[in-house]
C-alpha positions in Angstrom: -21.6 0.1 0.1 -19.7 -1.5 2.6 -16.7 0.1 4.6 -13.7 -1.9 5.4 -13.8 -3.1 9.3 -11.7 -2.2 11.9 -8.9 -4.8 13.0 -7.5 -5.2 16.4 -4.3 -7.3 17.6 -2.1 -7.9 20.0 1.6 -7.6 20.3 4.3 -8.7 22.2 6.3 -5.7 21.3 6.8 -3.5 24.2 8.2 -0.2 22.3 6.0 2.6 22.3 4.6 4.4 19.2 6.5 7.4 17.7 4.4 9.8 17.0 3.5 11.5 13.1 6.0 14.0 11.7 4.9 17.3 10.9 3.7 16.7 7.4 2.1 13.6 8.2 -0.1 15.0 10.7 -1.0 17.8 8.6 -2.1 15.3 5.9 -4.1 13.5 8.1 -5.8 16.5 10.1 -7.0 17.1 6.2 -7.8 14.1 5.1 -9.4 12.3 8.4 -12.6 14.8 8.0 -12.7 15.0 4.6 -13.4 10.5 4.8 -16.4 11.7 7.6 -17.9 13.8 4.3 -17.3 11.1 1.7 -19.5 8.4 0.0 -16.2 7.2 -1.4 -13.4 7.6 0.9 -13.4 6.1 4.2 -11.1 6.2 7.4 -10.4 3.0 8.6 -7.2 3.0 11.1 -5.8 -0.7 11.7 -5.3 -0.8 15.5 -4.6 0.5 18.1 -3.2 -3.0 20.0 -2.4 -2.8 23.7 0.6 -0.8 23.3 -1.5 1.8 21.5 0.2 1.2 18.3 -2.2 2.4 15.2 -2.1 2.2 11.8 -3.5 5.3 9.7 -5.6 3.6 6.7 -7.9 5.3 3.9 -9.8 3.5 1.4 -11.3 4.9 -1.6 -14.0 3.2 -3.6 -15.4 3.7 -7.4 -18.7 3.3 -7.7 -20.6 0.5 -7.6 -17.4 -0.9 -5.9 -17.6 -3.1 -2.6 -15.5 -3.9 0.4 -15.6 -7.6 -1.8 -13.7 -6.4 -5.1 -10.4 -6.4 -5.6 -8.1 -4.8 -3.5 -4.7 -2.9 -4.6 -3.3 -1.9 -1.0 -0.4 0.6 -1.2 1.8 0.7 1.9 4.5 3.7 2.5 6.5 5.0 5.6 8.8 1.7 5.9 11.8 3.7 7.1 12.0 6.3 9.7 11.9 9.8 8.2 10.8 8.3 4.7 7.7 11.3 4.7 8.4 11.5 0.9 6.7 8.1 0.5 3.7 8.3 2.9 2.9 11.9 1.3 3.1 10.5 -2.6 0.8 7.3 -0.5 -1.6 10.9 0.6 -1.7 12.2 -3.2 -2.4 9.0 -4.3 -5.9 8.3 -2.2 -6.4 11.6 -2.3 -6.5 11.7 -5.6 -8.7 8.9 -6.1 -11.4 10.2 -3.8 -11.5 13.6 -5.9 -11.9 11.3 -9.1 -13.9 7.9 -8.2 -14.4 6.9 -11.6 -10.5 6.6 -11.6 -10.5 3.4 -9.8 -13.9 2.3 -10.5 -14.2 -1.8 -9.9 -11.0 -1.8 -7.7 -11.2 -1.1 -3.5 -7.6 1.5 -3.5 -6.1 0.5 0.3 -3.3 2.6 1.7 -1.8 2.9 4.7 0.8 5.9 4.3 2.6 5.2 7.2 3.8 1.7 8.3 7.1 2.0 10.7 5.8 3.2 14.2 8.9 2.2 16.3 11.8 2.9 15.2 14.3 0.7 12.7 13.6 -0.2 9.2 11.1 -2.3 7.6 11.6 -3.3 4.2 12.9 -6.7 4.9 11.6 -7.6 8.4 9.4 -10.5 8.1 5.7 -10.2 9.0 5.7 -13.0 10.4 8.6 -13.2 12.9 9.7 -9.7 13.9 7.3 -9.3 16.7 7.1 -5.8 15.3 3.7 -4.2 16.3 2.9 -2.7 13.0 3.6 -6.0 10.9 1.3 -7.9 13.6 -1.5 -5.3 12.7 -1.0 -6.2 8.7 -0.5 -9.5 9.2 -4.0 -10.1 10.8 -5.7 -7.6 8.4 -4.1 -9.2 5.3 -5.2 -12.6 6.2 -9.1 -11.4 6.8 -8.9 -9.5 3.6 -6.2 -10.7 1.4 -5.4 -8.0 -0.9 -4.9 -9.1 -5.1 -1.9 -6.7 -5.4 0.1 -4.8 -3.2 2.7 -1.7 -3.5 5.4 -0.9 -1.4 6.3 3.0 -2.0 10.1 4.2 -1.0 11.8 7.2 -0.9 14.6 7.4 -3.6 17.6 9.9 -4.7 17.2 8.8 -8.8 15.3 11.6 -10.7 12.9 8.9 -12.0 11.0 6.2 -10.1 12.0 2.2 -10.3 9.7 -0.6 -9.9 10.2 -3.7 -9.4 8.5 -6.9 -9.9 8.6 -9.4 -7.3 8.4 -13.1 -9.1 9.0 -14.0 -12.6 6.0 -11.6 -13.7 7.9 -8.9 -15.1 6.7 -9.3 -18.6 3.0 -10.2 -17.9 3.0 -7.4 -15.7 4.7 -4.9 -19.0 3.0 -6.5 -21.9 0.4 -4.1 -23.2 0.8 -1.1 -20.6 0.6 2.0 -21.6 3.6 4.5 -22.0 3.0 6.1 -18.2 3.6 2.6 -16.8 6.8 1.9 -18.9 8.3 5.5 -18.0 9.0 4.0 -14.7 11.3 1.3 -15.4 11.0 -2.0 -14.2 13.3 -4.6 -13.0 12.4 -8.7 -11.9 13.3 -9.5 -8.3 14.3 -13.4 -7.9 11.8 -15.2 -5.7 14.3 -17.2 -4.4 15.8 -15.7 -1.5 17.6 -17.1 1.7 14.8 -16.8 4.4 11.4 -15.1 4.2 11.5 -11.1 4.3 8.7 -9.2 4.3 5.2 -10.9 3.5 6.8 -13.4 1.6 6.4 -15.7 5.3 2.8 -14.8 4.8 1.9 -15.4 1.2 1.5 -19.5 1.5 -1.3 -18.5 4.2 -3.1 -16.7 2.0 -5.8 -17.7 -0.2 -4.1 -16.6 -3.5 -0.4 -15.0 -4.4 -0.9 -11.2 -4.8 1.3 -9.4 -7.2 4.1 -7.9 -5.3 5.2 -4.5 -6.0 8.0 -2.0 -5.0 8.1 1.9 -6.6 11.1 3.8 -5.9 10.0 7.5 -6.1 12.0 9.7 -8.5 12.8 13.5 -7.1 9.8 14.6 -9.5 6.8 14.7 -7.5 5.0 15.3 -11.0 6.2 11.9 -12.0 5.5 9.6 -8.8 2.1 10.5 -9.5 2.2 9.7 -13.2 3.7 6.3 -12.2 1.5 5.8 -9.2 -1.7 7.3 -11.4 -0.6 4.3 -14.1 -0.2 1.8 -11.4 -3.6 2.1 -10.3 -5.2 2.3 -14.3 -2.7 -1.2 -15.2 -4.3 -3.3 -12.4 -7.7 -2.1 -13.7 -7.1 -3.3 -17.0 -5.8 -6.1 -16.3 -9.0 -6.9 -14.1 -11.6 -5.4 -16.7 -10.1 -7.9 -19.1 -10.5 -11.0 -16.5 -6.8 -11.3 -16.0 -5.9 -12.6 -13.1 -3.0 -10.5 -11.3 
């Protein structure tokens, strides 16, 4: 089984990376040693760049899954103080490591904390923002393009809500299990005044990834069910030979 490679990139940013919060540090301290002992969970941080910025990253593999198989990239912690999405991402990767068959045929690639320097990166361009974190992601996505990207963010509603970029929401929901439908989904128009997020990078990739956003609810169990359903829906589409 191939391990994901480390990535390295320079950045013009001179803002020093902020330390991880205590909840995030505790989860990193728990998960990193587990990855060292596991055959299905790997730690492969992105960076550090020349200013010492790096992004923790973990990848879970199912049985007979290699680094060349379809990849679901899960990104969290875009805003300062958004530990909720980071902890949900940790929960997801830990659950996958405990049940590798649940992600068989799919590489689950999780970056639980994207924002290391302050501000809000939700709408920042990956190629024009001049942020070390986004430069690291851009470099890795060019090297290993994901088939699907899921961005997590904290929310104040009771239940999670998902957004599908572009016009593929009907395709995404057609035949989906009830656990996926219960999250509630809407479509975001692909026509924007200026490239945001990964939009500017997409034309340079060999294929357009399925782009999803999930705003978490206040119910942890509901969030976990929605995340599990997203992983299973992507596996379902791939199992039927459908392009995401």
